[in-house]
C-alpha positions as CSV (number, residue, x, y, z in Angstrom):
1,M,-57.3,-16.4,-35.6
2,S,-58.1,-12.8,-35.3
3,V,-56.3,-9.8,-36.6
4,G,-55.6,-8.5,-33.1
5,A,-54.0,-11.9,-32.4
6,I,-51.5,-11.5,-34.8
7,V,-50.4,-8.0,-33.8
8,A,-50.0,-8.9,-30.4
9,I,-48.2,-12.3,-31.0
10,I,-45.7,-9.7,-33.0
11,V,-45.8,-7.0,-30.8
12,V,-44.4,-9.4,-28.6
13,V,-41.5,-11.1,-30.4
14,L,-40.2,-7.6,-31.3
15,I,-40.0,-6.6,-27.6
16,I,-38.4,-10.0,-27.1
17,A,-35.6,-9.4,-29.5
18,V,-35.2,-5.8,-28.6
19,A,-34.6,-7.1,-25.0
20,F,-31.8,-9.8,-25.9
21,A,-30.4,-7.2,-27.9
22,V,-29.9,-5.0,-25.1
23,V,-28.9,-7.3,-23.0
24,S,-26.2,-9.1,-25.4
25,R,-25.0,-5.5,-26.0
26,R,-24.7,-4.6,-21.9
27,T,-22.8,-8.2,-21.7
28,R,-20.5,-7.5,-24.4
29,R,-20.1,-4.0,-23.0
30,S,-19.1,-5.6,-19.0
31,A,-16.6,-8.0,-20.6
32,E,-14.7,-5.0,-22.7
33,R,-14.8,-3.2,-19.7
34,R,-13.1,-5.8,-17.7
35,N,-10.4,-6.3,-20.4
36,L,-9.7,-2.6,-20.4
37,G,-9.4,-3.0,-16.4
38,P,-7.9,-0.1,-14.5
39,E,-7.7,2.3,-17.8
40,Y,-11.4,2.4,-18.5
41,S,-11.8,3.7,-14.8
42,R,-9.6,6.3,-15.1
43,L,-11.1,7.5,-18.2
44,A,-14.6,7.4,-16.8
45,D,-12.9,9.6,-13.9
46,E,-11.3,11.8,-16.0
47,V,-14.3,12.7,-18.5
48,G,-17.9,10.4,-16.9
49,T,-18.4,7.2,-18.5
50,R,-20.6,8.2,-21.2
51,Q,-17.7,10.0,-22.9
52,A,-15.3,6.8,-21.3
53,N,-17.9,4.5,-23.5
54,A,-17.4,7.2,-26.8
55,E,-13.5,6.8,-26.2
56,Y,-13.7,3.1,-25.5
57,D,-16.0,2.4,-28.7
58,K,-13.2,4.7,-30.6
59,R,-10.6,2.8,-29.4
60,R,-12.1,-0.6,-30.2
61,R,-13.0,0.3,-33.9
62,R,-9.6,1.4,-34.2
63,V,-8.2,-2.0,-33.0
64,D,-10.8,-4.1,-35.6
65,G,-9.4,-1.9,-38.4
66,L,-5.8,-3.2,-37.6
67,G,-6.4,-6.8,-38.4
68,I,-5.2,-8.3,-35.2
69,K,-4.2,-12.4,-35.4
70,P,-2.9,-14.9,-33.3
71,L,0.7,-16.1,-33.4
72,S,1.7,-19.0,-34.8
73,A,2.8,-22.1,-33.1
74,E,6.2,-21.7,-34.7
75,R,6.1,-17.9,-33.9
76,R,4.8,-18.8,-30.2
77,T,7.7,-21.5,-29.7
78,L,10.6,-19.0,-31.3
79,Y,9.8,-16.3,-28.9
80,S,9.3,-18.5,-25.7
81,G,13.3,-19.7,-26.6
82,Q,13.8,-15.9,-27.1
83,W,12.4,-14.9,-23.6
84,V,14.0,-17.7,-22.2
85,A,17.5,-16.8,-23.0
86,A,16.8,-13.2,-21.7
87,Q,15.7,-14.2,-18.6
88,E,18.8,-16.2,-18.3
89,T,21.0,-13.3,-18.3
90,F,19.4,-11.2,-16.0
91,I,21.7,-12.3,-13.0
92,D,25.0,-11.1,-15.1
93,N,23.1,-8.5,-16.3
94,P,19.8,-7.3,-15.1
95,A,19.4,-4.0,-17.5
96,E,20.3,-5.9,-20.7
97,S,17.9,-8.4,-19.8
98,V,15.2,-6.3,-19.2
99,R,15.5,-4.0,-22.2
100,T,15.7,-7.6,-24.6
101,A,12.5,-8.5,-22.8
102,A,10.9,-5.1,-23.8
103,G,12.2,-5.4,-27.2
104,L,10.3,-9.2,-26.9
105,V,7.0,-7.5,-26.0
106,T,7.3,-5.3,-29.2
107,A,8.3,-7.5,-31.6
108,V,5.6,-10.1,-30.5
109,A,3.1,-6.9,-30.3
110,A,4.0,-6.2,-34.1
111,D,3.8,-9.6,-35.2
112,R,0.3,-9.7,-34.5
113,G,-0.7,-6.7,-36.2
114,Y,-0.4,-4.0,-33.6
115,E,1.6,-0.6,-34.8
116,V,4.4,0.1,-32.7
117,A,5.9,2.8,-34.5
118,D,4.2,5.2,-31.9
119,N,4.6,3.8,-28.3
120,A,1.5,6.2,-27.4
121,Q,-0.7,4.7,-29.5
122,L,0.5,1.4,-29.0
123,L,-0.2,1.8,-25.1
124,T,-4.0,3.2,-26.3
125,D,-4.4,0.1,-28.7
126,L,-3.1,-2.5,-26.0
127,S,-5.5,-0.8,-24.0
128,V,-8.6,-2.3,-25.6
129,S,-7.9,-6.1,-24.9
130,H,-4.6,-6.4,-22.6
131,G,-5.9,-3.0,-19.7
132,N,-5.4,-5.4,-17.1
133,Q,-1.7,-5.5,-17.8
134,L,-1.2,-2.0,-19.3
135,D,-0.2,-0.4,-16.0
136,G,2.5,-3.0,-15.2
137,Y,3.7,-2.2,-18.8
138,R,3.6,1.1,-18.3
139,S,5.7,0.8,-15.1
140,A,8.1,-1.0,-16.7
141,L,8.7,0.7,-19.6
142,T,9.8,3.6,-17.4
143,A,12.3,1.2,-15.3
144,T,13.8,0.7,-18.4
145,G,14.5,4.0,-19.6
146,K,16.2,4.8,-16.8
147,A,17.7,1.2,-16.3
148,G,21.7,2.7,-15.8
149,N,20.1,4.5,-12.6
150,T,17.4,1.7,-11.6
151,A,17.9,-0.6,-8.5
152,T,18.3,-4.4,-9.3
153,E,14.8,-5.1,-7.6
154,E,12.9,-2.8,-9.6
155,L,14.9,-3.9,-13.0
156,R,13.2,-7.7,-11.3
157,Q,9.5,-6.1,-10.8
158,A,10.2,-4.9,-14.4
159,L,10.9,-8.3,-16.0
160,L,8.1,-9.6,-14.1
161,D,5.7,-7.4,-15.8
162,Y,6.9,-7.4,-19.2
163,R,6.2,-11.3,-18.8
164,A,2.8,-10.6,-18.1
165,M,2.2,-8.6,-21.1
166,F,4.5,-11.4,-23.4
167,N,2.4,-14.1,-22.3
168,E,-0.8,-12.2,-23.1
169,L,-0.1,-11.1,-26.5
170,A,1.6,-14.9,-26.8
171,E,-1.6,-16.0,-25.4
172,I,0.6,-18.6,-23.3
173,T,-1.0,-19.6,-20.2
174,D,0.8,-19.7,-16.4
175,D,1.1,-23.5,-17.0
176,E,3.3,-22.9,-20.3
177,T,4.9,-19.9,-19.4
178,P,8.6,-20.3,-20.3
179,G,11.5,-21.6,-18.0
180,T,12.1,-19.4,-15.2
181,T,15.0,-18.1,-13.0
182,A,15.5,-16.6,-9.9
183,A,15.1,-13.1,-11.5
184,A,11.5,-14.4,-12.1
185,G,11.0,-15.7,-8.8
186,T,10.3,-19.1,-9.1
187,A,12.9,-21.6,-9.6
188,V,12.7,-24.8,-12.2
189,T,13.6,-27.6,-10.0
190,P,14.8,-30.9,-12.1
191,A,13.5,-34.0,-10.9
192,T,15.7,-36.4,-8.7
193,P,16.3,-39.7,-11.0
194,V,14.7,-42.4,-8.7
195,T,17.5,-45.1,-8.2
196,P,15.8,-48.6,-8.2
197,V,16.2,-50.6,-4.8
198,T,18.6,-53.8,-5.0
199,P,16.1,-56.3,-3.3
200,V,18.0,-58.3,-0.6
201,T,19.0,-61.8,-1.0
202,P,17.9,-63.8,1.8
203,V,21.0,-65.9,3.4
204,T,20.5,-69.8,3.3
205,T,22.0,-72.0,6.1
206,A,23.3,-74.6,5.0
207,A,22.0,-78.0,6.8
208,T,24.8,-80.3,8.1
209,D,24.5,-83.7,9.0
210,T,26.2,-83.3,12.8
211,P,24.3,-85.0,15.2
212,A,22.9,-83.2,17.9
213,V,24.0,-83.4,20.9
214,I,21.7,-84.3,23.3
215,E,22.6,-83.7,26.9
216,E,21.3,-86.5,30.0
217,T,20.7,-85.3,33.4
218,P,21.6,-88.5,35.6
219,A,18.4,-89.8,37.9
220,E,18.4,-89.1,41.5
221,E,19.5,-92.4,43.4
222,T,16.8,-93.7,45.9
223,P,18.0,-94.6,49.4
224,A,18.1,-98.2,48.5
225,E,20.3,-97.7,45.8
226,E,22.3,-95.3,47.7
227,N,22.9,-98.1,50.4
228,A,24.1,-100.4,47.6
229,A,26.3,-98.4,45.9
230,E,28.2,-98.1,49.3
231,E,28.3,-101.8,50.3
232,N,29.7,-102.2,46.8
233,A,32.2,-99.7,47.7
234,D,33.5,-101.1,51.0
235,G,36.4,-103.3,50.0
236,T,35.6,-105.9,53.0
237,G,32.4,-107.0,52.1
238,H,30.8,-105.2,55.1
239,R,27.5,-103.5,54.8
240,V,27.3,-99.7,55.4
241,F,24.6,-98.2,56.9
242,W,23.9,-94.4,56.6
243,R,22.1,-92.5,59.4
244,R,19.6,-91.1,56.9
245,D,19.7,-87.6,59.2
246,N,23.3,-87.2,58.8
247,R,23.6,-86.9,62.6
248,E,25.8,-90.1,63.3
249,T,27.6,-93.0,61.1
250,S,28.2,-96.7,62.1
251,A,29.8,-99.4,60.6
252,V,28.4,-103.4,62.1
253,N,30.2,-106.2,60.8
254,G,27.4,-108.9,60.1
255,S,25.0,-107.4,62.6
256,Q,22.3,-104.7,62.6
257,P,22.3,-101.7,64.2
């Protein structure tokens, strides 16, 4: 193989490698920007795309240095139980329920490795991986700060926003969301036990030995039989003849009509 062919192959390989690196970086950035959500859009509108990208890279490097880790199964179960308890108090004491929910979000964030002492810095750090829930979380914090003068419906929405951030931080899917209450908009209805159906026992009629009664219909008598019957019915032994047309009747002693 000539030197020129080898050089051409090396150049092609380098071009492919560079193109793959560029595409991979763009794909990764696109995914990260989707996680950043509206936060990135606002930042880009304020300072421009280039500066927004630089700011985002700075935030990402900081979060990477925090050593964020997932919760253990035991910790997730513990926090889930505490969340259920917080929700169950909403009907009787909405403000207290929302304050407890806010504390649980902060506790989960700290447990995963976020720095929670500075609330503004926490919001910035959360924007890297949880930007899609950040607007709702900010609104919930505002509602909690004025809980004494907040309508119940606003507190209910704050509880929903806290739950969205809580689920993301604890990595709980919608199907795994802890038991909800009317405050969260979904009531869990226990399954109604199914009552087994008792089969109906068929009624058996006992056979009897009583013979069936058959009614006999008397046969019609012929004219000859009717004449004999009339003759026998006459006590004198006279033969009695009946005109069949029923117009006239006569009795003859020993003679024919």
